[in-house]
C-alpha positions, 0 to 999 in steps of 0.5 A, spaced: 531 736 403 536 742 401 532 744 395 525 744 399 521 750 397 526 753 391 523 754 385 527 751 379 529 756 374 531 754 367 538 757 364 535 759 357 530 764 356 523 761 352 523 763 345 517 768 346 521 771 351 527 771 347 523 774 341 520 780 345 527 782 348 529 782 341 523 786 338 524 791 344 532 792 343 530 793 335 525 798 337 529 802 342 535 802 336 530 805 331 527 810 336 534 812 338 535 814 331 530 819 331 531 826 332 529 830 339 521 832 337 523 839 340 528 840 334 523 838 330 518 844 332 524 849 334 520 855 331 526 859 330 528 854 324 522 855 320 522 860 314 519 860 307 524 858 302 526 863 297 525 858 291 522 852 289 529 849 288 531 851 295 524 848 297 526 841 294 533 841 297 530 842 304 525 837 303 531 832 301 535 834 307 530 834 312 527 828 310 533 824 310 535 828 317 528 827 320 526 820 317 524 816 323 520 822 326 517 823 319 515 815 319 512 816 326 508 822 324 505 818 318 504 812 322 500 815 327 496 819 322 494 812 319 493 809 326 488 814 328 484 814 322 483 807 323 480 807 330 473 808 327 475 802 322 476 796 327 477 791 322 482 795 318 486 797 325 486 789 326 489 788 319 494 794 321 496 791 327 497 784 324 501 786 318 505 790 323 507 783 327 508 780 320 513 786 319 516 785 325 518 778 324 519 778 316 523 785 316 525 788 323 527 782 327 530 777 322 538 776 322 539 771 317 537 773 310 530 771 308 529 764 303 523 763 299 523 757 295 530 756 295 531 763 293 534 769 298 530 775 298 534 782 299 532 787 304 529 791 298 525 786 295 522 784 302 521 791 303 517 792 297 513 786 298 511 787 305 509 794 303 504 791 297 501 786 301 500 791 307 497 796 302 493 790 299 490 787 305 488 794 308 485 796 302 481 789 302 478 792 309 474 797 305 477 803 308 480 805 302 478 812 302 480 813 309 487 810 308 488 814 302 486 820 305 490 819 312 496 817 308 495 823 304 495 828 310 501 824 313 505 825 307 503 833 306 504 834 313 511 831 312 512 835 306 510 842 308 514 841 315 520 839 311 520 845 306 519 850 311 524 848 316 531 851 314 537 846 314 542 851 315 542 849 323 542 841 322 550 841 324 549 845 330 543 841 332 547 835 332 553 838 336 548 841 341 544 834 342 551 830 342 550 826 336 556 829 333 563 831 337 564 838 338 570 841 335 576 841 339 578 848 341 586 847 342 591 849 337 595 844 334 
């Protein structure tokens, strides 16, 4: 009678709960790699590049520096464009779930017909399958326009945002340790 009224608790979490906690941890770690949005939009950091070569250098540096932010921007633009195409939006969400299972949440290598697939191959295959699946929903024009808009936004931003203060931004945000002021 000592156990009367108690609720039995399992010692191990359910596989679904384990998967959701793993997805949450991975999402938090990816989102943590993004730069602060305030840094992305800091008005003093914008200037037109003096040459095409400088613009290309800025694009390379900024796309590496703000890659998570830029990916989020492109995904939001595509997502917003799919709001008027519910079938495409459902396909997009299903493909995101497939991406989670096959790319982001797996710890072990993916084995297909006895062959181990590398991360780059999985990335390429998932990208192609996602694009084909979305194009089969007859929202081709909408998807291509939204991707173009997202990419143009990223390219324009990365070309006109100067890169001189990336190191200072990292020190100020705590991503890099501050230099010691003591002499040795």
